[in-house]
C-alpha positions in Angstrom: 0.3 0.0 0.0 2.5 2.8 0.9 4.3 1.7 -2.8 1.3 3.0 -4.4 0.8 6.2 -2.0 4.4 6.9 -3.0 3.9 6.3 -7.0 1.0 8.9 -6.2 2.7 11.5 -4.6 5.3 11.5 -6.7 3.3 11.7 -10.1 1.5 14.5 -7.7 4.4 16.1 -6.9 5.6 16.2 -10.6 2.0 18.0 -11.8 2.5 20.9 -8.8 6.1 21.5 -9.6 5.3 22.1 -13.1 1.7 23.7 -12.9 3.5 25.8 -9.8 5.7 26.8 -12.0 4.5 27.5 -15.4 1.8 29.3 -13.2 4.7 31.6 -11.2 6.3 32.3 -14.8 3.0 33.5 -16.3 1.6 36.0 -13.3 -1.1 33.1 -12.8 -1.1 31.9 -9.5 0.9 33.2 -6.2 2.8 30.5 -4.3 0.9 30.4 -1.0 4.0 27.7 0.7 6.3 30.1 2.6 8.8 27.5 1.8 8.6 27.6 -1.6 7.5 30.8 -2.3 11.3 31.5 -0.9 13.0 29.1 -3.0 11.4 31.1 -6.5 11.8 34.1 -4.9 15.8 33.2 -4.7 16.0 31.7 -8.2 12.7 29.8 -10.1 15.4 27.1 -11.2 16.2 26.4 -7.1 12.5 26.1 -6.9 12.3 23.4 -9.7 15.6 21.7 -8.4 14.1 21.1 -5.2 11.1 20.0 -6.5 13.3 17.5 -8.8 14.9 16.6 -5.7 11.7 15.6 -4.1 10.9 13.4 -6.8 13.9 11.8 -7.3 13.9 11.3 -3.4 10.5 9.2 -3.6 11.7 7.5 -6.9 14.3 6.1 -5.0 12.0 4.5 -2.1 9.8 3.3 -4.9 12.6 1.7 -6.8 14.3 0.0 -3.8 10.7 -1.3 -2.7 11.7 -0.6 0.6 9.0 -2.4 3.2 7.7 0.5 5.2 5.2 -1.0 7.0 4.6 1.9 9.3 1.1 3.3 10.2 2.8 6.5 10.6 4.5 6.5 7.3 1.0 5.2 6.1 -1.0 8.1 7.2 1.8 11.0 6.7 1.6 9.1 3.0 -1.9 9.3 2.8 -2.3 12.6 4.3 0.6 14.1 1.7 -1.8 12.2 -1.4 -4.7 14.2 -0.1 -3.3 17.5 0.4 -1.5 17.3 -3.4 -4.9 16.0 -4.7 -6.4 18.7 -3.5 -3.7 21.1 -4.9 -3.7 19.3 -8.1 -7.3 20.3 -8.5 -7.1 23.6 -7.6 -3.4 23.7 -10.5 -6.5 22.1 -12.7 -9.0 24.5 -11.9 -6.9 27.9 -12.8 -5.6 26.5 -15.7 -9.0 25.6 -17.2 -9.8 28.9 -15.8 -7.0 30.8 -18.1 -7.4 28.5 -20.6 -11.3 29.3 -21.4 
């Protein structure tokens, strides 16, 4: 179960990074996460590098097929997937809004 959550988290993280970068570059959105906002303001490429680093870390855990059986890991992973899912829905909303 954790493996599937990590795969979902990886995909949502990639989508979030690409959509956020695009939205920020074209001033369609504002970053509300203080850490990511600071990284983007320092350098948009630093922002992308951080998102890529998180994705690589997730991919490492997925590829190594680590048996992460902790209930805490499952809860944190499921919560992160739900959070990123909501953020992704917001991204889809503003993308559709600006396209139409």
